[in-house]
Residue, then its C-alpha position, 0 to 999 in steps of 0.5 A: m200222489q205225493i203220499f206215495d212218494k213219502l211211503n217208499l212204495p216198491k216199483f210195479k215192474k213189467g211181468e209182475v203180478w200183484l194180488v191185491g185185496a180191494g176190501p169189503g166194498d167201500p172205496r174209502l176202505l182201500t189200503i194206500f198200497a191197493l190204491y197205489a197198485l191201481s194207479e200203476a197196473n196196466i192189466i186189472i183182472y177183477d172179481a164180481l164184488v169189486s165195484d165200479e167206484i174202485l175200478s174208476l181209481s185205476t189209471r186211464n190206460a189200464t185194461l179191465v178184465y172181468a173174472g166174475k167169481r161168484g160162489g154158486k153162479p156161472s163164473h170163469s173157472q179158476e184154471n181159466i183165471s190163472e191162465l189169463v193172469i199168467k198170459y198177461a204177465l208173460e206178455g210183460k204187463k203189470v198185472l193186478r189181480l184184484k179181489g174183494g176183501d183179502p186175497y188170502v181169505f176165502a178168495r183162492g189167492a193161494e191157488e193163484s200164487f201156486k200157479l204163479n210159482e209153477n210158472k216162475i212169475s214174480y208176484r206180491v200179495i197186498p192184504g185187504i180188509t176182509s168183508s167179515i171184519g169190515g162188515m161187522a165193524s160197519a154194522s157196529i158188531p164187534a168181532t170180539s169183546r172181553n165179556t162175550n168171547s175170547c175166540i172167533l171162527f170164520l168159515t165158508g158156507h159153500n165149497s168151490n162147487g157151490e155145495m155145502p162143505d163136507d169137511i166141517d166139524w159142526a160139533a166143534v163149530s157149535k162150541i165156538p162162541v162167535v161164528v162168522m160165515y162167508m157165502a152161507l145164505k144158500h145153505l143157511p137152513v141146513i147149517i142152522k139145523r146142524l148147529i142146533l142138533e149139535g147143541k147151539k141154543k135156538d135163541e142164539p143171536i144172529a145177524i146178516i149183513q148184506d152189502a157190507t160197508l156200502i150205502s145199500q148195506k142192510v143189517l138183520e138181527s134175529k134168533l137162530n131158529n127164526i133167521s130163515k123166516d126173517i131172511e125171506k120177510y126182509n128180502i135179504r140177499s147175497p152178498a152177505i155175511v152171517v154173524l152168530g153169537p153174543v156179540v150180535d146183542l152188543r149192536s143195540k148198545l154200540i150203535e146209539n151214537v155212531i156217526k151215520d154215513a154211508i158205512t154205518 
């Protein structure tokens, strides 16, 4: 592409690994750097949430290797994925490790980077739009607003074993005005009980954004004490982002004149 020439992008060398964020789902939200990496790589090791539309942007002779990382579901082990990445790099391939969202936000990119360091393999990290920020914007829910919050908290709803994290201070979480949760649907009823127990109001506004930024996106708005019932009523499923706090109430005002297309 002519635009690549104008940006003085680095050469993707044989034996290198590029950890790349594929963004929240919509191919139009890929960064130029990510698109360039797709056009240069000859091995692409990708996670479950990377769409076929994004993979179709790769060069024709690229080998696609499915890594299948989905929380709480049968997946390749992290060790196995790192071994695959290292194997192809040592074979002199240009290895693209493609992750949904951003590779360093709840994506275990740091763990893979440590393994590359241990094996003296050169790598590059290319950021991507996170599923939380991209999803909230596409749903007309601002991450921050001057009249609602001056801070925001991001947390994951499960650990590497698919269980609820045991290292979260829920008393502290309950005091944060806006909380965004990744991979939280499975344990959301328990999380809600903990938050209410620690002082969150039962009528706190909450939203679930399913399939963020995609044509299939669904946005459910509710209250903290009603959300579990509404999730079943409206058949909300993973992958989904949970947003808790007063910014959710701004959606009804902001969405009025938003241009309606695949990512609104």
